[in-house]
C-alpha positions as a printed Julia matrix, in Angstrom:
449×3 Matrix{Float64}:
 27.71  192.07   85.1
 30.63  194.19   84.66
 33.72  192.64   83.54
 35.72  194.79   85.34
 37.02  194.35   89.18
 37.04  197.67   91.21
 39.93  196.49   93.12
 43.69  196.91   92.59
 45.57  194.23   93.03
 49.49  194.21   93.35
 50.96  190.15   93.22
 54.02  191.21   94.58
 56.65  188.71   93.8
 54.9   186.58   91.59
 57.07  183.87   89.07
 55.46  184.13   85.85
 55.14  180.3    84.69
 58.36  179.58   87.18
 60.58  182.93   86.38
 62.15  185.83   87.4
 60.14  187.48   90.27
 58.16  190.36   89.35
 54.82  192.17   90.6
 51.89  192.24   88.09
 49.53  194.83   89.09
 45.88  193.93   87.91
 43.32  196.7    87.35
 40.5   197.58   85.34
 40.16  193.83   84.43
 43.38  193.6    82.7
 46.95  193.19   83.65
 47.87  196.91   83.88
 51.64  196.88   84.46
 54.87  194.28   85.29
 57.14  195.86   87.19
 60.3   195.1    89.24
 59.49  193.57   92.37
 58.76  196.67   94.97
 58.92  198.78   92.21
 54.9   199.11   91.49
 52.72  200.83   94.56
 49.64  202.19   92.92
 47.38  204.31   95.23
 44.84  202.57   97.56
 46.12  199.1    95.77
 45.44  195.51   97.79
 49.33  194.21   97.76
 49.6   189.95   97.75
 52.58  188.66   98.91
 53.17  186.39   95.85
 56.94  185.5    96.8
 57.83  182.2    96.02
 54.38  181.31   93.68
 54.12  180.47   90.57
 51.57  182.82   88.78
 49.9   181.06   85.98
 46.79  182.2    82.86
 43.59  180.99   85.1
 42.79  177.67   84.12
 40.46  176.47   81.62
 38.84  173.19   82.17
 37.26  171.55   78.53
 35.21  168.95   80.51
 33.5   169.48   83.42
 30.07  168.13   84.71
 28.29  170.6    86.73
 24.77  168.27   86.92
 22.47  171.15   86.95
 19.81  171.28   85.8
 18.14  167.94   87.07
 21.07  166.63   89.49
 21.56  169.19   91.87
 22.2   166.86   94.34
 25.29  166.13   93.13
 26.48  169.31   91.97
 25.1   173.22   91.37
 26.33  175.65   88.77
 27.03  177.86   91.76
 29.27  174.71   93.62
 30.79  173.43   90.6
 32.15  176.76   89.42
 32.95  177.73   93.01
 35.09  174.66   93.13
 36.9   175.47   89.73
 37.88  178.49   90.65
 39.36  176.85   94.03
 41.22  174.6    91.91
 42.61  178.18   89.79
 40.21  177.97   87.22
 39.0   180.57   84.98
 36.26  178.85   82.64
 35.43  175.89   81.94
 33.1   173.92   79.92
 29.86  172.39   81.16
 28.77  168.84   79.5
 25.81  168.29   77.88
 24.34  165.68   79.78
 22.13  167.01   82.11
 18.37  166.6    83.01
 16.93  168.08   80.46
 19.82  167.83   77.91
 21.61  170.38   76.51
 20.38  169.9    73.22
 18.8   172.65   72.18
 19.27  176.53   72.54
 16.87  177.24   75.53
 18.92  175.15   77.52
 22.72  175.96   76.83
 21.04  179.55   77.85
 19.78  178.68   80.67
 22.93  177.01   81.97
 25.34  180.33   80.7
 23.03  182.44   82.42
 23.53  180.69   85.83
 27.28  180.69   85.5
 27.33  184.28   84.72
 25.55  184.99   87.93
 27.64  182.93   90.54
 30.35  184.76   89.4
 33.2   182.28   90.07
 34.12  181.27   86.27
 33.23  181.75   82.88
 30.54  178.88   82.09
 31.13  177.75   78.4
 28.14  175.23   77.57
 29.13  171.78   75.51
 25.84  171.15   73.12
 25.08  167.95   72.57
 25.69  165.91   69.33
 22.37  164.17   69.07
 18.93  164.94   70.42
 18.25  163.55   73.7
 22.03  162.14   73.58
 20.28  159.03   71.98
 22.71  159.25   68.76
 19.67  159.16   65.99
 19.35  162.59   65.19
 21.49  165.83   64.87
 20.63  167.98   67.84
 20.01  171.71   66.77
 23.76  172.67   66.64
 23.05  175.64   64.88
 20.88  177.47   67.02
 23.36  176.6    70.02
 26.01  178.33   68.24
 23.8   181.22   67.61
 22.83  181.6    71.09
 23.5   183.82   73.88
 26.04  181.08   74.93
 27.93  180.8    71.2
 28.58  177.12   71.75
 31.22  175.97   69.81
 31.88  172.68   71.26
 29.24  169.85   71.11
 30.11  166.59   73.02
 27.39  163.42   73.56
 30.14  162.81   76.49
 28.77  160.19   78.39
 28.11  158.21   75.54
 29.98  157.7    72.14
 27.88  158.89   68.77
 28.7   155.29   67.49
 26.54  156.07   64.16
 29.34  156.43   61.37
 26.86  158.57   59.5
 25.57  161.16   62.21
 29.29  161.83   63.43
 30.18  162.6    59.86
 26.94  164.78   59.48
 28.33  166.55   62.86
 31.82  167.21   61.93
 30.79  168.52   58.59
 27.74  170.69   60.29
 30.07  172.11   62.9
 32.58  173.57   60.1
 29.77  176.44   59.43
 30.53  178.35   62.7
 34.71  176.55   63.41
 33.08  174.5    65.98
 34.47  170.67   67.12
 32.93  167.38   67.89
 34.52  166.17   71.07
 33.79  162.63   70.6
 33.51  160.18   73.52
 35.92  157.26   72.0
 33.54  154.0    73.18
 32.3   151.36   71.24
 29.33  150.39   73.08
 29.06  146.74   71.76
 32.4   146.09   72.73
 31.54  147.77   76.56
 28.09  146.31   76.92
 27.87  145.22   80.67
 31.91  146.5    81.15
 32.86  147.54   84.39
 36.75  147.9    84.45
 39.72  147.54   82.02
 40.19  144.58   80.54
 43.22  142.62   81.11
 45.21  140.64   84.72
 43.3   142.76   87.05
 39.53  142.26   85.55
 40.17  138.26   85.01
 41.43  138.29   88.91
 38.41  139.63   89.9
 35.69  137.88   87.81
 34.92  141.41   86.37
 33.41  142.22   82.88
 36.42  143.89   80.62
 36.38  147.06   78.89
 39.28  147.08   76.02
 41.01  149.11   74.79
 40.0   148.73   71.39
 36.87  149.64   72.01
 38.13  153.21   72.64
 41.36  152.84   69.79
 38.24  151.49   66.86
 36.35  154.8    67.61
 39.28  157.65   67.06
 40.54  155.75   64.27
 37.27  155.96   62.42
 36.5   159.3    63.6
 40.26  161.19   62.65
 39.51  159.59   58.79
 36.11  161.23   58.91
 37.23  164.01   60.37
 39.85  164.3    57.7
 36.98  163.13   54.77
 35.04  166.11   55.77
 38.09  168.75   56.6
 36.74  169.54   59.94
 37.93  169.29   63.68
 37.72  166.7    66.06
 38.71  166.37   69.74
 39.15  163.28   71.38
 37.81  163.49   75.23
 39.49  161.59   77.64
 42.23  159.44   76.18
 43.83  156.52   78.03
 45.63  153.88   76.23
 48.77  153.6    74.59
 47.02  152.69   71.3
 44.69  155.97   71.3
 47.78  158.14   71.86
 49.31  156.04   69.07
 46.36  157.1    66.78
 46.53  160.41   67.22
 50.16  160.79   66.87
 49.38  159.46   63.53
 46.49  161.47   62.92
 48.41  164.12   63.79
 51.34  163.18   61.42
 49.12  163.17   58.76
 47.88  166.41   59.31
 44.48  165.47   59.94
 42.94  168.1    62.49
 42.52  166.54   66.11
 42.88  167.06   69.27
 43.0   164.98   72.47
 42.8   165.51   76.12
 43.72  163.27   79.43
 42.08  163.37   82.48
 44.71  163.95   85.93
 43.56  160.59   87.12
 44.77  158.83   83.6
 47.66  160.4    84.45
 48.24  159.04   87.4
 46.11  156.02   88.55
 46.06  152.34   87.38
 43.53  149.38   86.7
 45.49  147.73   90.58
 43.07  149.99   92.39
 39.75  148.33   91.41
 41.11  145.14   93.76
 39.51  146.59   96.8
 36.4   146.64   94.79
 35.94  150.72   96.15
 33.68  152.48   93.29
 35.08  155.77   93.88
 37.95  154.7    91.57
 34.81  153.23   88.62
 35.14  155.52   85.51
 34.45  156.42   82.22
 36.86  154.95   80.6
 38.24  152.83   82.72
 41.39  152.98   84.92
 44.48  151.54   82.69
 47.56  149.75   82.81
 51.06  151.17   84.08
 52.19  150.69   80.68
 49.19  152.65   79.5
 49.67  155.45   82.21
 53.47  156.2    80.76
 52.4   156.15   77.43
 50.04  159.26   78.33
 52.63  160.54   80.25
 54.64  160.9    76.93
 52.07  161.85   74.51
 51.51  164.76   76.81
 55.16  165.69   77.26
 55.69  165.76   73.56
 52.06  167.2    72.61
 50.25  163.82   71.07
 47.89  164.97   73.41
 47.2   168.94   74.37
 45.35  169.01   76.94
 44.56  168.13   80.43
 40.86  168.14   81.08
 39.43  167.14   84.5
 36.27  164.96   83.53
 35.15  166.5    87.14
 31.84  164.14   87.63
 30.43  165.02   90.82
 27.78  161.95   92.39
 25.66  161.83   95.1
 26.65  159.56   97.98
 23.83  157.27   97.22
 25.65  156.64   93.56
 28.9   155.74   95.05
 27.91  153.97   97.84
 27.41  150.9    96.93
 28.62  147.97   95.56
 30.97  148.27   92.16
 28.38  147.12   90.01
 25.54  149.36   90.78
 27.88  152.27   91.45
 28.01  155.22   88.86
 30.98  155.76   86.67
 33.49  159.38   87.91
 34.99  161.48   90.36
 35.45  164.31   90.88
 38.8   166.79   89.98
 38.74  170.25   89.93
 40.26  170.62   93.04
 43.18  168.3    92.5
 44.22  168.71   88.88
 46.64  171.38   89.27
 48.47  169.56   91.78
 48.1   166.32   89.54
 49.62  167.64   86.96
 52.71  168.85   88.65
 53.46  165.61   91.06
 53.66  163.92   87.66
 54.76  165.95   84.75
 56.66  169.15   86.9
 57.86  167.11   89.08
 58.94  164.01   87.75
 61.13  167.17   84.86
 58.78  166.28   82.07
 56.98  169.5    81.84
 57.87  173.45   82.92
 55.36  175.55   84.06
 54.78  177.5    81.04
 53.72  173.97   79.31
 51.53  173.48   82.31
 49.76  177.06   81.27
 49.41  175.57   77.46
 47.98  172.42   78.5
 45.61  174.05   80.82
 44.86  177.11   79.93
 46.2   177.98   76.44
 44.93  175.05   74.36
 42.0   174.66   76.13
 41.15  178.0    75.35
 41.86  177.73   71.75
 40.04  174.54   71.17
 37.18  175.96   72.42
 37.07  179.49   70.77
 36.78  181.14   73.69
 40.23  182.58   73.33
 39.69  186.15   71.61
 37.65  189.82   72.58
 37.05  190.83   75.84
 36.23  188.17   77.86
 39.38  185.82   76.11
 40.53  182.98   78.34
 43.74  181.39   77.88
 46.23  184.56   77.13
 49.69  185.3    78.14
 50.78  187.38   81.14
 51.18  190.41   79.23
 50.08  193.89   79.96
 47.1   195.19   78.33
 46.0   190.96   78.47
 42.56  190.01   80.86
 43.7   189.73   84.28
 42.68  185.69   84.36
 45.46  184.65   86.35
 46.09  181.71   88.82
 48.82  181.86   91.76
 49.79  178.05   93.27
 52.89  177.72   95.71
 54.39  174.53   94.39
 56.25  173.76   97.67
 53.14  173.06   99.32
 51.68  170.03  100.55
 48.37  169.19  101.13
 46.6   165.56  102.18
 43.66  165.53   99.81
 39.86  165.39  101.95
 36.89  164.63  100.29
 34.91  165.95  102.54
 36.65  169.17  102.6
 36.23  170.16   99.12
 34.69  172.87   98.05
 32.77  170.81   95.65
 29.12  169.31   96.8
 30.56  165.71   96.37
 32.9   163.68   97.92
 33.9   161.28   95.27
 37.43  161.93   94.76
 40.3   159.04   93.81
 42.76  161.36   95.93
 41.23  160.75   99.33
 44.21  160.5   101.88
 46.84  161.15   99.44
 49.33  163.81   99.89
 49.63  165.49   96.73
 52.11  168.58   95.82
 50.82  172.59   95.23
 48.26  174.39   96.53
 46.08  177.16   94.72
 46.73  180.21   96.86
 44.72  182.56   94.79
 42.52  182.93   91.3
 41.24  186.09   89.82
 38.62  186.42   86.99
 39.73  189.73   85.25
 41.28  191.27   87.87
 38.37  190.34   90.53
 39.71  187.76   93.52
 37.4   184.72   93.25
 39.96  182.48   95.47
 42.61  184.44   98.06
 44.74  182.68  100.68
 43.48  179.8    98.87
 39.5   180.07  100.0
 37.0   181.14   97.92
 36.14  185.22   98.29
 32.61  185.08   99.41
 31.99  188.48   99.55
 32.45  188.63   95.43
 29.42  190.75   95.07
 31.58  193.5    97.08
 34.22  193.8    94.32
 31.53  194.66   92.17
 31.01  191.67   89.33
 27.99  189.72   90.39
 24.8   190.6    88.23
């Protein structure tokens, strides 16, 4: 696959990170020029009117479920990465809980090659920590790290590595290649049969509660293990006020821990379970309004490093059923940026530069994909890879799950009006999205395998 685009684009009047308007020239796969508005006019360039649009570095998701191999009825790498591009992403990390599990070099290379061939975004497979996600034996971490996929993030996401000995060994092992263990923090014995957040609403509904301490206890244990062995730990989908405080304490102590929050935990609460709509059943569960406020504060002050979608598509029959039988999870790739704008930018808690940090630079750094010719999360500067997202912050749109690009419809924002819209996405200077729609004739631009 060629890494350079054949078309030169001039993004006229774009506002990098919400700043003053400029012309961004994308040529040869890089940002070739940043000029005064109207000054850049390369021969044969395609001019994109970006007046009023905010330019961001291409978004990077550290937590995406693409379902392939094994559950292509819910999503494929083709459909999921196409949805990612529509959401402004240029790279995603594909979680390991597929069928078969991505616990060998062979499976992660298959996922990596399918992503490369699809061509919508860079796909970086996440390797399983344990064989079959069973939590008993370490998977082939070194082989996956040395494979063509060059895995650097390892997670049993969907399940917790609850055995402290196995977690310690994983943390020690990944140090050899600067990897990171991304923990799904859920003490299984405290959440057996749990259906939603433990609290007032669960008591009123008679649903088995999922206590905050089940998350917090694992995070507390693991930050101490990471400190003990001197390794990197990443906390997946942090959701409680107590978890924010533990991570804040750990960072103050100098422990090498990073954390993510999902868009849905930034805005939705357990009150939505009152309708018994399985759309709102998710792992970890939606928490209280106080927890939502705490994670917003943690994201704003840097305690929480990134926003990650935890995009979890499901086949219709896995959600169109009674609450207890329904699968956990929500889609998120196409609404993530809008939710961050509504909860953090429009409220004055964050700037667009902060958005670039939590949705691009920091996740790329954590995943160790921020260097090299195919680097992601880089600043919008001359000579850097032309991974660029144009968003219209003034747009308003009503979410329609059936009209989204992802193959699944289980969005928690069905019928909601959200701010902002991705107008264009460029992967190393190639347009994957223009005028808000995926560019189907991508091979004509010279990048398909």
